[in-house]
C-alpha positions as CSV (number, residue, x, y, z in Angstrom):
1,M,0.0,0.0,0.0
2,S,1.4,3.4,-1.0
3,D,2.0,6.0,1.7
4,P,0.0,9.2,0.9
5,F,2.7,11.2,2.7
6,L,5.4,10.0,0.4
7,N,3.4,10.4,-2.8
8,R,2.2,13.9,-2.2
9,R,3.9,16.8,-4.0
10,A,5.4,19.8,-2.4
11,E,2.8,22.1,-0.9
12,P,2.3,25.6,-2.3
13,L,2.3,28.2,0.4
14,F,-0.7,30.4,-0.6
15,L,-3.1,27.8,-1.9
16,V,-5.4,27.8,1.1
17,P,-8.2,25.2,1.6
18,W,-11.5,26.8,2.4
19,P,-11.7,25.8,6.1
20,V,-8.7,28.1,6.8
21,P,-10.3,31.4,5.6
22,A,-13.6,30.2,7.0
23,F,-11.9,29.9,10.4
24,A,-10.1,33.2,10.0
25,G,-13.5,34.7,9.2
26,T,-14.6,33.9,12.7
27,F,-12.1,36.4,14.1
28,V,-13.4,39.1,11.7
29,A,-17.0,38.3,12.5
30,I,-16.4,38.3,16.3
31,H,-14.5,41.6,16.2
32,A,-17.1,43.2,14.0
33,L,-19.8,42.1,16.4
34,V,-17.9,43.5,19.4
35,S,-17.3,46.7,17.6
36,L,-21.0,47.2,16.9
37,V,-22.5,46.5,20.3
38,P,-23.2,49.3,22.8
39,I,-20.2,50.3,25.0
40,Y,-21.7,48.6,28.0
41,W,-21.9,45.2,26.3
42,K,-18.4,45.7,24.8
43,G,-17.0,46.3,28.2
44,W,-18.8,43.2,29.5
45,I,-17.5,41.0,26.7
46,Y,-13.9,42.1,27.3
47,Q,-14.2,41.8,31.0
48,T,-15.8,38.3,30.8
49,F,-13.7,36.6,28.1
50,S,-10.2,38.2,28.4
51,L,-7.5,36.4,30.3
52,V,-6.5,38.1,33.5
53,P,-4.0,36.3,35.8
54,T,-5.3,37.8,39.0
55,K,-8.8,36.2,38.5
56,F,-7.2,32.9,39.6
57,L,-6.3,34.4,43.0
58,L,-9.9,35.4,43.9
59,D,-11.9,33.4,46.5
60,Q,-15.0,33.3,44.2
61,A,-15.4,29.9,42.7
62,D,-17.4,31.1,39.8
63,V,-14.8,33.7,38.9
64,V,-12.0,31.2,39.1
65,A,-13.9,28.8,36.9
66,L,-14.4,31.6,34.4
67,A,-10.7,32.3,34.5
68,F,-9.9,28.7,33.4
69,S,-12.3,29.1,30.5
70,N,-10.6,32.3,29.6
71,L,-7.4,30.3,28.8
72,L,-9.3,29.6,25.6
73,T,-11.8,32.4,25.1
74,H,-9.1,35.1,25.1
75,G,-7.9,33.8,21.8
76,F,-11.1,35.0,20.0
77,L,-10.9,38.6,21.0
78,H,-8.7,41.4,19.6
79,Y,-7.8,44.9,20.5
80,D,-8.5,46.5,17.1
81,W,-8.7,45.8,13.3
82,L,-4.9,45.9,12.9
83,H,-4.6,43.2,15.6
84,V,-7.2,41.1,13.7
85,A,-5.4,41.7,10.3
86,F,-2.1,40.4,11.6
87,N,-3.5,37.2,13.1
88,V,-5.6,36.6,10.0
89,A,-2.6,37.0,7.7
90,F,-0.5,34.6,9.8
91,L,-3.4,32.1,10.0
92,L,-3.8,32.1,6.2
93,A,-0.1,31.5,5.7
94,A,0.2,28.7,8.3
95,G,-3.2,27.1,8.2
96,G,-2.9,25.6,4.7
97,P,-0.1,23.1,5.5
98,V,-1.6,22.2,8.8
99,M,-5.1,21.6,7.4
100,R,-3.7,19.6,4.5
101,N,-1.7,17.3,6.8
102,C,-4.0,17.1,9.8
103,G,-7.5,17.9,8.6
104,A,-9.8,20.7,9.7
105,V,-10.7,19.2,13.1
106,R,-7.1,18.7,14.2
107,M,-6.2,22.1,12.9
108,W,-8.9,23.6,15.1
109,L,-7.8,21.4,18.0
110,L,-4.1,22.3,17.6
111,F,-5.1,26.0,17.5
112,A,-7.1,25.7,20.7
113,V,-4.3,23.8,22.5
114,C,-1.8,26.4,21.5
115,V,-4.0,29.2,22.7
116,I,-4.3,27.5,26.0
117,A,-0.6,26.9,26.2
118,G,0.1,30.5,25.5
119,G,-2.4,31.5,28.2
120,V,-0.9,29.2,30.8
121,L,2.6,30.6,30.2
122,H,1.2,34.2,30.4
123,V,-0.5,33.4,33.7
124,A,2.6,31.7,35.1
125,V,4.8,34.7,34.4
126,Y,2.3,37.4,35.4
127,W,0.7,35.5,38.2
128,N,0.3,38.5,40.6
129,E,-0.4,41.1,38.0
130,P,-3.6,42.2,36.2
131,A,-1.9,41.8,32.9
132,T,-4.9,41.3,30.6
133,V,-4.2,39.4,27.3
134,I,-6.4,38.8,24.3
135,G,-5.8,37.7,20.7
136,A,-5.3,34.6,18.6
137,S,-1.5,35.0,18.3
138,G,-0.7,32.2,20.6
139,G,-2.8,29.8,18.5
140,V,-1.6,31.2,15.2
141,G,2.0,31.0,16.4
142,G,1.5,27.3,17.2
143,L,0.0,26.7,13.7
144,L,3.0,28.5,12.2
145,A,5.5,26.3,14.1
146,A,3.6,23.1,13.0
147,A,3.4,24.3,9.4
148,L,7.2,24.9,9.4
149,R,7.8,21.3,10.5
150,Y,5.5,19.9,7.8
151,R,6.9,22.0,5.0
152,T,10.6,21.3,5.6
153,R,10.3,17.6,6.0
154,K,11.9,15.2,3.5
155,L,9.1,13.1,2.2
156,S,11.5,10.9,0.2
157,Q,12.9,9.8,3.5
158,G,9.5,9.0,5.0
159,E,9.4,11.9,7.4
160,I,6.0,13.0,8.6
161,V,7.5,16.1,10.2
162,A,11.0,17.7,10.0
163,P,13.2,17.4,13.1
164,I,13.3,20.5,15.3
165,T,17.0,20.6,14.7
166,R,16.6,21.1,10.9
167,G,18.1,24.4,9.8
168,P,14.9,26.3,8.7
169,V,12.9,25.0,11.8
170,A,15.7,25.8,14.3
171,S,16.5,29.1,12.8
172,F,12.9,30.4,12.8
173,A,12.3,29.0,16.2
174,L,15.3,30.8,17.6
175,F,14.2,34.0,15.8
176,W,10.6,33.8,17.1
177,L,11.6,33.0,20.7
178,G,14.5,35.4,20.8
179,L,12.4,38.3,19.4
180,N,9.7,37.8,22.0
181,L,12.1,37.3,24.8
182,A,13.8,40.6,23.8
183,F,10.4,42.4,23.8
184,F,9.6,40.9,27.2
185,L,13.0,41.9,28.8
186,W,12.7,45.3,27.2
187,E,9.5,46.0,29.0
188,K,10.8,44.4,32.3
189,I,13.8,46.7,32.5
190,G,11.5,49.7,32.0
191,G,11.7,50.3,28.3
192,S,9.0,52.1,26.4
193,P,5.7,50.2,26.1
194,L,5.4,47.9,23.0
195,G,1.7,48.2,22.4
196,G,0.7,45.4,24.6
197,I,2.5,42.6,22.8
198,A,1.6,39.3,24.5
199,T,5.1,37.9,24.4
200,M,4.5,35.0,26.8
201,A,1.4,33.9,24.9
202,H,3.4,34.0,21.6
203,I,6.2,31.8,23.1
204,G,3.9,29.3,24.8
205,G,1.7,28.8,21.8
206,F,4.6,28.5,19.4
207,L,6.4,25.9,21.6
208,A,3.1,23.9,21.9
209,G,2.7,23.8,18.1
210,L,6.4,23.0,17.6
211,F,6.3,19.9,19.8
212,L,2.7,18.8,19.0
213,A,3.1,18.8,15.2
214,P,4.1,15.0,15.1
215,V,1.2,14.1,17.4
216,M,-1.4,15.9,15.3
217,V,-0.3,14.6,11.9
218,R,0.2,10.9,12.9
219,G,-2.7,8.8,11.6
220,A,-4.4,11.7,9.9
221,R,-5.6,11.2,6.3
222,A,-3.4,13.2,4.0
223,Q,-5.3,15.4,1.5
224,S,-3.9,16.0,-1.9
225,W,-3.5,19.4,-3.4
226,P,-5.7,20.3,-6.4
227,R,-3.9,19.9,-9.7
228,R,-2.8,23.0,-11.4
229,T,-3.9,23.6,-15.0
């Protein structure tokens, strides 16, 4: 029996399967809805679904339970349209390879796990601070890491993912982690604000995608790219 992973051709970067822009469209739709509701409801939405580390320290069981759900829900809110645009662009670039190798359900699952991982690291670092975080960048960073491992593998050698030590993977991982650590340290030593960049969420989500890529692709049905005419 032939292996679909070995027979598949190289994957074009910008030929995006429809579930990816459909998923990206949820970010646009949610932000549009939040932008249109009255200011009271907008405040309630952000207060209820954003991730705030200090919520975990309260004695109210319902607030703590909500805080745990916020590890995921914060990934579907954004500050402004520029924030939405950045995450949609990265999702469109990274989602194709992940969706083609893992399927839509596993792509969504990987995104959710990476959002949660980014949220957990954010809470761990800012445990005693009301450092609110929102945005899909933790999940998108995880998809980007997984896509990089899928695209740089050597199918002729039977690889389902590229090793983390492979040049392009390692180089981009060091760049991503180093850049976000630099931003984090800059703010910690009192540098000028960087527009609320969620550095720990970026790092946590990216690392989750990097290490979960082999788990998500294993046993998934490979999907062929449409033939070009």
